[in-house]
BAMARBA-685834 format. One record per residue (C-alpha): residue number from 1; residue in one letter; x, y, z. Coordinates in Angstrom, 1 decimal, m for minus. Layout:
BEGIN
<pt NUM,"a",<X,Y,Z>>
...
//
This chain:
BEGIN
<pt 1,"m",<95.3,90.6,73.8>>
<pt 2,"e",<93.3,93.5,75.3>>
<pt 3,"e",<93.1,94.1,79.1>>
<pt 4,"t",<89.8,92.9,80.4>>
<pt 5,"k",<87.9,94.9,83.0>>
<pt 6,"s",<84.4,95.3,84.3>>
<pt 7,"n",<82.7,98.4,83.0>>
<pt 8,"s",<80.0,98.4,85.7>>
<pt 9,"k",<80.0,101.2,88.2>>
<pt 10,"a",<78.1,99.0,90.7>>
<pt 11,"v",<79.9,98.3,94.0>>
<pt 12,"l",<79.1,94.7,94.5>>
<pt 13,"p",<82.2,93.2,96.3>>
<pt 14,"y",<83.3,89.7,95.4>>
<pt 15,"t",<82.6,87.0,97.9>>
<pt 16,"n",<85.4,84.4,98.4>>
<pt 17,"k",<83.2,81.8,96.6>>
<pt 18,"q",<82.5,84.0,93.6>>
<pt 19,"l",<86.1,85.2,93.3>>
<pt 20,"a",<87.3,81.5,93.4>>
<pt 21,"k",<84.7,80.6,90.7>>
<pt 22,"d",<85.9,83.3,88.3>>
<pt 23,"i",<89.6,82.5,89.0>>
<pt 24,"n",<88.9,78.8,88.3>>
<pt 25,"s",<87.3,79.7,85.0>>
<pt 26,"w",<90.3,81.8,83.8>>
<pt 27,"a",<92.9,79.4,85.2>>
<pt 28,"n",<91.5,76.3,83.7>>
<pt 29,"w",<91.2,78.1,80.3>>
<pt 30,"a",<94.8,79.2,80.7>>
<pt 31,"v",<96.1,75.7,81.5>>
<pt 32,"a",<94.1,74.2,78.5>>
<pt 33,"n",<95.8,76.8,76.3>>
<pt 34,"n",<99.4,76.3,77.7>>
<pt 35,"q",<99.5,79.7,79.4>>
<pt 36,"n",<101.7,80.5,82.4>>
<pt 37,"i",<99.9,82.2,85.1>>
<pt 38,"a",<100.5,85.0,87.7>>
<pt 39,"l",<97.6,85.7,90.0>>
<pt 40,"y",<98.2,88.4,92.7>>
<pt 41,"r",<96.7,90.9,95.0>>
<pt 42,"k",<98.7,93.9,96.2>>
<pt 43,"p",<97.6,95.3,99.6>>
<pt 44,"g",<94.6,97.5,99.2>>
<pt 45,"q",<94.0,96.7,95.5>>
<pt 46,"n",<91.9,94.3,93.4>>
<pt 47,"p",<93.2,90.8,92.5>>
<pt 48,"m",<94.9,90.7,89.1>>
<pt 49,"l",<95.5,87.8,86.7>>
<pt 50,"l",<98.3,87.8,84.2>>
<pt 51,"l",<98.7,85.2,81.4>>
<pt 52,"d",<101.7,84.6,79.2>>
<pt 53,"g",<101.9,81.8,76.6>>
<pt 54,"n",<105.6,82.2,76.0>>
<pt 55,"a",<108.2,79.7,77.3>>
<pt 56,"l",<110.1,81.0,80.4>>
<pt 57,"t",<113.7,81.8,80.1>>
<pt 58,"s",<116.1,83.3,82.7>>
<pt 59,"i",<116.7,87.0,82.1>>
<pt 60,"e",<119.3,89.5,83.1>>
<pt 61,"t",<117.5,92.7,81.9>>
<pt 62,"p",<117.3,95.5,84.4>>
<pt 63,"i",<113.8,95.7,85.8>>
<pt 64,"e",<113.4,99.2,84.6>>
<pt 65,"n",<113.7,98.0,81.0>>
<pt 66,"l",<111.3,95.0,81.2>>
<pt 67,"p",<107.9,95.1,79.5>>
<pt 68,"k",<104.8,95.2,81.7>>
<pt 69,"g",<104.5,91.9,83.5>>
<pt 70,"f",<105.4,89.9,86.6>>
<pt 71,"v",<108.9,88.7,87.7>>
<pt 72,"f",<109.9,86.0,90.1>>
<pt 73,"a",<113.4,85.1,91.3>>
<pt 74,"n",<114.7,82.1,93.2>>
<pt 75,"y",<116.9,82.2,96.3>>
<pt 76,"a",<120.0,82.0,94.1>>
<pt 77,"g",<118.9,85.2,92.3>>
<pt 78,"s",<118.0,83.7,88.9>>
<pt 79,"l",<115.1,85.8,87.5>>
<pt 80,"w",<112.2,85.0,85.2>>
<pt 81,"h",<109.6,87.3,83.6>>
<pt 82,"l",<106.0,86.7,82.6>>
<pt 83,"e",<104.9,89.3,80.1>>
<pt 84,"a",<101.4,90.7,80.4>>
<pt 85,"t",<100.0,89.4,77.1>>
<pt 86,"h",<96.6,89.2,78.8>>
<pt 87,"t",<95.5,90.7,82.1>>
<pt 88,"v",<92.2,90.5,84.1>>
<pt 89,"e",<91.3,92.7,87.0>>
<pt 90,"f",<88.7,91.2,89.4>>
<pt 91,"i",<86.8,94.4,90.4>>
<pt 92,"d",<83.4,93.3,91.7>>
<pt 93,"l",<80.5,90.9,91.0>>
<pt 94,"e",<79.9,92.6,87.6>>
<pt 95,"h",<83.0,90.5,86.7>>
<pt 96,"p",<84.9,90.4,83.4>>
<pt 97,"n",<83.8,88.4,80.4>>
<pt 98,"l",<84.8,84.8,81.2>>
<pt 99,"p",<86.8,82.7,78.7>>
<pt 100,"i",<84.4,79.7,79.0>>
<pt 101,"n",<80.7,79.1,79.6>>
<pt 102,"n",<79.8,80.3,83.1>>
<pt 103,"e",<78.1,77.0,83.9>>
<pt 104,"e",<81.5,75.2,83.6>>
<pt 105,"t",<83.4,77.4,86.2>>
<pt 106,"n",<82.9,75.2,89.3>>
<pt 107,"t",<85.8,72.9,88.2>>
<pt 108,"s",<88.8,73.4,90.5>>
<pt 109,"w",<91.9,74.8,89.0>>
<pt 110,"a",<94.1,72.0,87.6>>
<pt 111,"y",<97.3,73.8,88.4>>
<pt 112,"y",<100.7,72.9,87.0>>
<pt 113,"t",<102.8,70.6,89.2>>
<pt 114,"t",<106.3,69.1,89.2>>
<pt 115,"a",<107.3,65.8,90.9>>
<pt 116,"n",<110.1,66.8,93.3>>
<pt 117,"e",<108.5,67.0,96.7>>
<pt 118,"q",<111.0,67.4,99.7>>
<pt 119,"e",<110.7,65.7,103.1>>
<pt 120,"s",<110.0,67.6,106.3>>
<pt 121,"t",<112.9,68.9,108.3>>
<pt 122,"s",<113.0,67.2,111.7>>
<pt 123,"k",<113.0,69.1,114.9>>
<pt 124,"k",<116.4,67.6,115.8>>
<pt 125,"a",<118.0,68.7,112.5>>
<pt 126,"y",<116.6,72.2,112.7>>
<pt 127,"t",<117.5,72.9,116.3>>
<pt 128,"k",<121.0,71.5,115.6>>
<pt 129,"a",<121.4,74.0,112.7>>
<pt 130,"v",<120.3,76.8,115.0>>
<pt 131,"q",<122.8,75.8,117.7>>
<pt 132,"e",<125.5,75.6,115.0>>
<pt 133,"g",<124.5,79.1,114.0>>
<pt 134,"i",<124.8,80.4,117.5>>
<pt 135,"n",<128.2,78.7,118.0>>
<pt 136,"t",<129.5,80.1,114.7>>
<pt 137,"i",<128.3,83.6,115.6>>
<pt 138,"k",<130.1,83.5,118.9>>
<pt 139,"s",<133.4,82.3,117.3>>
<pt 140,"s",<133.5,84.3,114.1>>
<pt 141,"g",<132.6,87.5,112.4>>
<pt 142,"l",<129.1,86.3,111.6>>
<pt 143,"n",<126.4,88.4,113.3>>
<pt 144,"k",<123.2,86.8,112.2>>
<pt 145,"v",<122.1,83.8,110.1>>
<pt 146,"v",<118.7,82.6,109.0>>
<pt 147,"p",<118.4,78.8,108.8>>
<pt 148,"s",<115.2,77.5,107.1>>
<pt 149,"k",<113.2,74.3,107.2>>
<pt 150,"i",<110.5,72.5,105.2>>
<pt 151,"k",<107.2,70.9,106.2>>
<pt 152,"l",<105.6,68.3,103.9>>
<pt 153,"h",<101.9,68.8,104.3>>
<pt 154,"k",<99.1,66.5,102.9>>
<pt 155,"l",<96.4,68.6,101.1>>
<pt 156,"a",<92.8,68.0,101.8>>
<pt 157,"i",<91.0,65.9,99.1>>
<pt 158,"d",<88.8,68.9,98.3>>
<pt 159,"f",<91.6,71.5,98.3>>
<pt 160,"s",<90.9,74.4,96.0>>
<pt 161,"l",<93.8,76.7,95.1>>
<pt 162,"a",<91.4,79.4,93.9>>
<pt 163,"e",<89.5,79.3,97.2>>
<pt 164,"a",<92.8,79.3,99.2>>
<pt 165,"f",<93.9,82.5,97.3>>
<pt 166,"a",<90.5,84.2,97.9>>
<pt 167,"k",<90.6,83.3,101.6>>
<pt 168,"l",<94.2,84.6,102.0>>
<pt 169,"c",<93.2,87.9,100.3>>
<pt 170,"s",<90.3,88.2,102.8>>
<pt 171,"k",<92.1,87.1,105.9>>
<pt 172,"y",<95.4,89.0,105.3>>
<pt 173,"p",<94.5,92.4,103.7>>
<pt 174,"s",<98.0,93.8,104.3>>
<pt 175,"a",<99.9,90.9,102.7>>
<pt 176,"f",<101.0,90.5,99.1>>
<pt 177,"v",<99.1,87.3,98.1>>
<pt 178,"s",<100.0,85.5,94.9>>
<pt 179,"v",<99.9,82.3,92.9>>
<pt 180,"i",<102.6,81.6,90.3>>
<pt 181,"s",<101.8,78.6,88.1>>
<pt 182,"t",<104.1,77.7,85.2>>
<pt 183,"k",<104.8,74.7,83.1>>
<pt 184,"e",<108.5,75.0,83.9>>
<pt 185,"f",<108.4,75.4,87.8>>
<pt 186,"g",<105.0,74.2,88.9>>
<pt 187,"t",<102.9,76.2,91.3>>
<pt 188,"w",<103.6,78.4,94.4>>
<pt 189,"l",<101.2,80.1,96.8>>
<pt 190,"t",<102.4,83.0,98.8>>
<pt 191,"a",<101.1,85.5,101.4>>
<pt 192,"t",<104.1,87.6,102.3>>
<pt 193,"p",<104.3,90.6,104.6>>
<pt 194,"e",<107.7,91.9,103.3>>
<pt 195,"l",<108.2,94.5,100.7>>
<pt 196,"l",<111.6,94.3,99.0>>
<pt 197,"i",<111.4,97.3,96.7>>
<pt 198,"n",<108.6,99.6,95.4>>
<pt 199,"v",<109.0,102.4,92.9>>
<pt 200,"n",<105.8,104.3,92.2>>
<pt 201,"a",<104.7,106.5,89.3>>
<pt 202,"d",<106.1,109.6,91.1>>
<pt 203,"g",<109.5,108.0,91.4>>
<pt 204,"i",<109.3,107.3,95.1>>
<pt 205,"f",<111.4,104.3,96.1>>
<pt 206,"e",<110.5,102.3,99.2>>
<pt 207,"t",<111.9,99.4,101.0>>
<pt 208,"m",<111.6,98.0,104.5>>
<pt 209,"a",<113.5,96.2,107.3>>
<pt 210,"l",<111.2,93.5,108.7>>
<pt 211,"a",<112.4,91.3,111.5>>
<pt 212,"g",<111.4,90.0,115.0>>
<pt 213,"t",<108.4,87.7,115.4>>
<pt 214,"q",<105.8,87.0,118.0>>
<pt 215,"k",<102.3,85.7,117.9>>
<pt 216,"n",<99.6,88.4,117.5>>
<pt 217,"n",<97.2,89.0,120.4>>
<pt 218,"p",<94.1,90.5,118.8>>
<pt 219,"d",<93.0,91.9,122.1>>
<pt 220,"k",<96.2,94.0,122.5>>
<pt 221,"p",<96.8,97.2,120.5>>
<pt 222,"l",<99.9,97.2,118.4>>
<pt 223,"h",<101.4,100.2,120.3>>
<pt 224,"e",<101.3,98.2,123.5>>
<pt 225,"v",<103.2,95.2,122.2>>
<pt 226,"a",<106.5,94.6,124.0>>
<pt 227,"w",<109.7,93.2,122.4>>
<pt 228,"v",<112.6,91.2,123.9>>
<pt 229,"d",<116.2,92.2,123.3>>
<pt 230,"k",<116.8,89.4,120.7>>
<pt 231,"d",<114.0,90.7,118.4>>
<pt 232,"i",<115.1,94.4,118.8>>
<pt 233,"e",<118.7,93.5,118.0>>
<pt 234,"e",<117.7,91.4,115.0>>
<pt 235,"q",<115.5,94.1,113.5>>
<pt 236,"a",<118.2,96.7,114.1>>
<pt 237,"m",<120.7,94.5,112.1>>
<pt 238,"v",<118.3,94.4,109.1>>
<pt 239,"s",<117.9,98.2,109.2>>
<pt 240,"r",<121.7,98.8,109.4>>
<pt 241,"y",<122.1,96.4,106.4>>
<pt 242,"i",<119.8,98.6,104.3>>
<pt 243,"i",<121.5,101.9,105.4>>
<pt 244,"n",<124.9,100.4,104.6>>
<pt 245,"r",<123.7,99.6,101.1>>
<pt 246,"f",<122.7,103.2,100.7>>
<pt 247,"k",<126.1,104.2,101.8>>
<pt 248,"e",<127.7,101.9,99.2>>
<pt 249,"i",<126.1,103.9,96.4>>
<pt 250,"r",<126.7,107.2,98.3>>
<pt 251,"l",<123.0,107.9,98.8>>
<pt 252,"r",<122.4,110.1,101.8>>
<pt 253,"d",<118.9,111.6,101.1>>
<pt 254,"f",<116.5,109.0,102.5>>
<pt 255,"v",<113.6,109.1,105.0>>
<pt 256,"e",<113.6,106.5,107.7>>
<pt 257,"e",<110.5,105.7,109.8>>
<pt 258,"g",<110.3,103.2,112.6>>
<pt 259,"p",<110.8,100.7,114.0>>
<pt 260,"m",<107.1,100.1,114.7>>
<pt 261,"t",<105.1,97.0,115.4>>
<pt 262,"v",<103.1,95.7,112.4>>
<pt 263,"r",<100.6,92.9,112.1>>
<pt 264,"a",<101.1,90.2,109.5>>
<pt 265,"g",<98.3,87.7,109.7>>
<pt 266,"n",<98.7,85.7,112.9>>
<pt 267,"l",<102.1,87.3,113.7>>
<pt 268,"n",<103.6,90.6,114.8>>
<pt 269,"h",<106.9,92.0,113.4>>
<pt 270,"l",<109.1,95.0,113.9>>
<pt 271,"c",<109.2,97.2,110.8>>
<pt 272,"t",<111.3,100.2,109.6>>
<pt 273,"t",<110.5,101.8,106.2>>
<pt 274,"f",<113.0,103.7,104.0>>
<pt 275,"k",<111.9,106.1,101.2>>
<pt 276,"v",<113.9,107.9,98.5>>
<pt 277,"d",<112.7,110.5,96.0>>
<pt 278,"t",<114.5,109.1,92.9>>
<pt 279,"k",<113.7,112.2,90.9>>
<pt 280,"a",<115.1,114.7,93.4>>
<pt 281,"t",<118.2,112.6,93.9>>
<pt 282,"e",<118.5,112.0,90.2>>
<pt 283,"f",<118.8,108.3,90.8>>
<pt 284,"q",<116.2,107.0,88.3>>
<pt 285,"n",<117.5,103.4,88.3>>
<pt 286,"l",<117.6,103.1,92.1>>
<pt 287,"g",<115.1,100.3,92.1>>
<pt 288,"g",<117.2,97.9,90.0>>
<pt 289,"v",<120.4,98.9,91.8>>
<pt 290,"m",<119.0,98.3,95.3>>
<pt 291,"l",<117.4,95.1,94.1>>
<pt 292,"n",<120.8,93.7,93.3>>
<pt 293,"l",<122.4,95.0,96.5>>
<pt 294,"l",<119.6,93.8,98.8>>
<pt 295,"h",<118.9,90.3,97.6>>
<pt 296,"p",<119.1,88.0,99.5>>
<pt 297,"t",<118.3,90.4,102.4>>
<pt 298,"s",<119.8,89.9,105.8>>
<pt 299,"a",<116.2,89.1,107.0>>
<pt 300,"v",<116.3,85.8,105.0>>
<pt 301,"c",<120.0,85.1,104.8>>
<pt 302,"g",<122.0,86.9,107.5>>
<pt 303,"m",<124.9,89.3,107.8>>
<pt 304,"p",<127.6,89.7,106.7>>
<pt 305,"k",<126.1,88.2,103.6>>
<pt 306,"e",<128.9,86.0,102.3>>
<pt 307,"p",<129.6,84.0,105.5>>
<pt 308,"a",<125.8,83.7,106.1>>
<pt 309,"l",<125.4,82.3,102.6>>
<pt 310,"a",<128.2,79.8,103.2>>
<pt 311,"f",<126.7,78.7,106.5>>
<pt 312,"i",<123.3,78.1,104.9>>
<pt 313,"e",<124.9,76.2,102.0>>
<pt 314,"k",<126.7,74.0,104.5>>
<pt 315,"t",<123.8,73.3,106.9>>
<pt 316,"e",<120.6,73.1,104.9>>
<pt 317,"a",<119.9,69.8,103.2>>
<pt 318,"h",<116.9,71.0,101.3>>
<pt 319,"d",<116.6,73.2,98.2>>
<pt 320,"r",<115.0,76.6,99.0>>
<pt 321,"k",<114.0,77.0,95.3>>
<pt 322,"f",<111.8,80.2,95.2>>
<pt 323,"y",<111.5,80.5,99.0>>
<pt 324,"t",<113.3,83.7,100.0>>
<pt 325,"g",<113.5,84.8,96.4>>
<pt 326,"y",<111.3,87.7,95.3>>
<pt 327,"l",<108.3,88.3,93.1>>
<pt 328,"g",<105.8,90.9,92.0>>
<pt 329,"p",<104.4,93.0,89.1>>
<pt 330,"v",<106.8,95.2,87.1>>
<pt 331,"n",<106.1,98.4,85.2>>
<pt 332,"s",<102.4,98.1,85.7>>
<pt 333,"n",<100.7,101.5,85.7>>
<pt 334,"n",<104.3,102.9,85.9>>
<pt 335,"e",<104.9,101.1,89.2>>
<pt 336,"t",<107.1,98.2,90.2>>
<pt 337,"s",<106.4,96.3,93.4>>
<pt 338,"l",<108.6,93.4,94.5>>
<pt 339,"y",<108.2,91.3,97.6>>
<pt 340,"v",<110.3,88.8,99.5>>
<pt 341,"n",<108.8,85.3,98.9>>
<pt 342,"l",<108.0,84.4,102.5>>
<pt 343,"r",<105.0,82.5,104.0>>
<pt 344,"c",<104.9,80.4,100.8>>
<pt 345,"m",<104.4,76.8,99.7>>
<pt 346,"e",<105.1,74.8,96.6>>
<pt 347,"l",<102.0,72.7,95.5>>
<pt 348,"f",<101.9,69.2,94.2>>
<pt 349,"k",<99.0,67.0,93.3>>
<pt 350,"a",<98.3,65.7,96.8>>
<pt 351,"n",<100.9,67.5,99.0>>
<pt 352,"a",<102.6,70.8,99.6>>
<pt 353,"n",<106.0,71.9,100.8>>
<pt 354,"l",<105.8,74.8,103.2>>
<pt 355,"f",<109.0,76.8,103.9>>
<pt 356,"a",<109.9,78.9,107.0>>
<pt 357,"g",<113.0,80.3,108.7>>
<pt 358,"a",<114.1,82.2,111.7>>
<pt 359,"g",<116.8,84.8,112.4>>
<pt 360,"v",<119.5,83.5,114.7>>
<pt 361,"t",<121.8,85.7,116.7>>
<pt 362,"a",<124.2,85.1,119.6>>
<pt 363,"i",<121.3,85.2,122.1>>
<pt 364,"s",<118.9,82.9,120.2>>
<pt 365,"n",<117.3,79.8,121.8>>
<pt 366,"p",<116.9,76.8,119.5>>
<pt 367,"e",<113.6,75.7,121.0>>
<pt 368,"k",<112.1,79.2,120.5>>
<pt 369,"e",<113.4,79.4,116.9>>
<pt 370,"w",<111.7,76.1,116.2>>
<pt 371,"n",<108.4,77.4,117.7>>
<pt 372,"e",<108.7,80.6,115.7>>
<pt 373,"t",<109.0,78.7,112.4>>
<pt 374,"e",<105.9,76.6,113.4>>
<pt 375,"l",<104.0,79.9,113.9>>
<pt 376,"k",<105.0,81.1,110.4>>
<pt 377,"f",<103.8,77.9,108.9>>
<pt 378,"n",<100.3,78.6,110.4>>
<pt 379,"t",<99.9,81.7,108.1>>
<pt 380,"l",<99.0,79.3,105.3>>
<pt 381,"l",<97.9,76.3,107.3>>
<pt 382,"n",<95.2,78.3,109.1>>
<pt 383,"i",<93.7,78.8,105.6>>
<pt 384,"i",<94.3,75.5,103.8>>
<pt 385,"g",<93.6,73.3,106.9>>
//
C-alpha cells in the first residue's frame, strides 16, 4: 500500500482532540482488518502510524538488513518486526484521507488485549528486594542492580488510548511516545526518555547513559539542579558500561558529552551522550553490534550484567515482558531509532499494568527507591488519571 500524507501546505497544527479522532479512525479500521499497529512520535517529529497484516514471528535478522518498519523486543531480548506495509504521517489538520467515513471516527480505539494481568508489587516486597540488592552489592562483586515493580491500575470508564497518546505527545515533547497493539501480545503505551541507539542517514551513531532521578522543579533552571552522590555514582556506572562496550570492539573514536541534567516529563535525570561517525571509522554495522552488547543496559539491569540478571531472576516475582526491552522505527528514511521501553504500561480491557524500577547501589535507601518508582509511575498516571 502507498504511504499516505497530507499534500496541504497549510500550517494548521493538530489539537489533541483532532489527533485522537483521526487515530481512532485508522486504529479501528486496522483492528477490523486484523492489522497489527505501531503508533509512534519521535521527539520533534510528527506522529506516525504503521500497519502490518502479517502474523508476528520472532526474528534474528540484523537490524541493518530489516525492511522499513518497527521493531520491539522484550526484556529477554526476543525481537519482533512490523513491516511498514501501510504508513500514515499525521502532519496537520489537513489530515490524510481516512479509511472510513469521517462521521464514524468518534468511536474509541478497540485495542487488542490479552488476559494476563499481574498484581501490584507491595511496598514490603519491593523494599525487601532493594535491601537484598544492597546487601548483595556489599558482599559480592555486584556494583549495581535495578529491581522493578508493577502497579495494577484501574482505567477510567471513559479511557481513550488515542487521547492518552495525543496528550503524552503534547505533554512530553522530548520523549519517544508509542503504542504497540498486536493480536499476539496485546497493547503497550510508552513515553520513554531513553535512547538506546540511533543511526541517522549520515551514518552518525548515538547512544546515551541516562541515570539518576529526582522530581522536576519547573521554577528551577536545569543548570542549577544539584545531585546527591548516589545519583552521580549511578550515572557514572552507566557511562562506564557504554565505554567498556566500545573497548570490547576496539572502538576508540567517539565523542562523549556530559553528564548534564535533562528533563523527562515530571522528572530530571543525568545524561551523557556518545556519538560515533560510522563512515569515518568504517564501522557500518555499529548499530546492530552495539544493540547486542548494550541490551539490557546497566540502567535497567545492573552491572556486571550476569550477576545483575541472576539477582533479578531470583528476586522478581513478576514478568517484565516488554518493560526494559526496546522498540522503535528501523530503516525509515535511512534512519534507525531504538529506545529503552521505560515509563510504559500494558493495557487490558478495564485495567493496566504499569512498570517501574530504580537503580540500587551500596548507598541506596529502600524507602527512597520506593518513592522514586512511584514518581516514575506518575509520568503516565498524570495523563491517564
